[in-house]
N, C-alpha and C positions, 0 to 999 in steps of 0.2 A: 504493500500500500504506500503510495507516494504521500509524504508529509509536507513538503514545500519545495519551491524552486531553489536550486543550489547555486549554479553558476552558468555563465555562457563564456565561450572562448572565441577570441577573435585573432586570426593570424594577420600580422602587420609587418610592414617594412620599417616603419619609424616608430619605435617604442616610446620615445619621449613625447612625440606629438599625440599618440594615443593616450598616454598617461595624463597629459594636459587636458585633453578633451574630457575624459571621464572624471577628472578632478573637479571640473566645472559642475558636474552632476552630483558631486559629493563623495566620490570614491577616493580612497587613500591606498598607497602602496603598502602591502602587508609583508610580502617576501618575494625574492627573486632568485631563481636557481637556473642551472643549465641542465637540460635533460638530454641524455644520449645513451648509447649502448644497446645491447640485444634486448633487454627487458622493455625499454621504451619503443624500440623498433618493432617488436612483436605486438605491443599494446596498440600503438598508433597505426600499424600496418605501413610504416614508412622505413624502407631499408636505409641504414646508415644515418639515421636522424641525429641531428645536433641542433638544439634550439634554446633560445632564452625563454624562460617561462616566468612571467610576472603575474603575481596575484594582487588584484585590487579589491578592497573591501569597502562596502558602503558604510560610512561612519554611523554608529549608533543604531544600526538596523538589527531587528530581532524578528524572525530568525536571521542568521548570517546570510548575506547576499554577496556574491563575488562576480567580478569580471576578470577573466584570465586572458592575458596577452601572450601570444606565441610569435617569436621572431626566429625564423629558420636561418641557421648558418649553413646547413646542408640537409637535404638537397635544396636546390633553388626552388622556392615555392611557385606553384602554378598561379597564373593570373586569370581571373574571370572578367572578361570585358563587359559582361552584362550584370555585374553584381549590384549595380544601383537601380536596376529595373525591377519593379514589383509585379510584372506580368510574366516572370520566368518561374519555372518549377523549383521546388525545394524551399530552403529557408527564405523567409520573407523579411521579417523585421522583429526587433525586440522592443518591448514597451516598459517604461518605468513610470510609476505613479508619482505625482508631485502635488504639493499643497497649494502652489500658486503658479499656474502655467504662464501667465503673462509676465511675472517677474523673472521666471526662469528663462523664457524666450528673450527678454531684454538683456539679461546677463550674457547669454550665449552670443547674441548678435554683437554685443559690445566687445566680445573677444574674437570676432570674425567668423563665428560658426554660421553656416548657411542653413536656413530653414527651407525645406522642400515644398512647403505649402503654407497657407494661412491657417490659423486656429479655427477648428470647426466643432460643432456640437453634434454628438452622436451617442446613442445608448446611455444617456445620463452622464456623459463625460464631455469635457473639452479635450480635443486631441490635436496634435501637431507632429509632423514628421521632420526629422533633423538629418542632415548629411553627416554621418559619423566617419571614423577612421576607415581608410581604404574604401570609401564610398558606400559603406554599409548603411542601412536605414535604421535609425533609432527613433522611437516614438515616445512622446510624453503624454500623460493622461492625468487630468484633474477631475475627480468624481464630484457630482452634485449630491451632497448628502442632505436628507431631510426635506426635500422639495417635492411638492406635488405639482407636476407639470400641467399646463393648461389642458382642460378637458371640456368637451361639449357632447352630451349624450341625450338621448330621448327615451322616455318611459322607464327610466330606472334611477334609483337613488343610490349613489355610491357612498359608502361609509368607510372611512379609513381610520383605523384605530392604532395608534402607536403608544404602547404602554397604556397610560391613562389619559392620553390626549386624543380627542375625537374631532374629525373634520367631516361635516355634512355638506354635500354638494347637491343642489337642486337640479331637476331635469333641465337640460339645455342651457345651463348657466356655466360659462367658462370660469375656472377658478385656478388660482395659483397661490399656494400657501407654503411658508416655511414653518414646519411644525416642530416645536421643541418640547422636550419633556418638562412639565411645569415644576417649579420648586416653591413650596413643598409639592409632592406628587399628587395633586388633586385632579379630578377629571375636569377638563376644560373643553367646552364645545365651541368649535369655530364654525359658525353657521353661515353659509352663503345665502343670498336672497332666494327665498322659496315662494312658490305660488301660495296665495292665501288659503286655498282649498286643501292644500297638502297637509296631512296630519304630521305632527312632530313625534317621531318615535321616542320612546323612553329608553335611553341607553346609559348605563352606569359604567363604573370602572371595570375594565376587562384586562387585567394584567397578563402580559405574555402573548396577547393576540396581535399579530402583525398586520393583517389586512382582512377586511370583510366587505363584501359587496352584497347588498340586499336589493332584489328586484321587486318593484311595486307596479 
């Protein structure tokens, strides 16, 4: 059973440039060794391998998250002329979650890092692609937590319950609320405009219930 993501390895020609790039994302060098000999040749499937192996660790991350850099001394590494294209088969990109995508993008641009597109919203996240070392694609993601996105429905009452916070949305009424757990944890009803004829359901604290939809 998989417990968590451990590491990703990137083969590079310029180790220092790659370390500088990932340092902007919060990674710090943890150790650097040279791998070679029959054991590594058999494991990697690369005859006569000799390469610098640098481990970068995301500071203060739990569980531990690593980016490993591999610089071949021998044999000469193969180059993929299409590695920056996202319409090729195989590995596509890696994505890191951030807490402020606009601030991170500004920092990267200030250091000459190229964005491959503009920030977009998709699946409750802000996303952007970055041109990484050796033209690999790195993505940044900022999640929208605790937000009910605009909704417009007919003939049903959607009831969202987060711990003891309740949001009631009336039929055909767009709503967007940031719902936070109240302090102290008392039931708070956030009620959108409802038709006068619609009855108000009696709903009390329902700890542990994440989402409830009631059709009327």
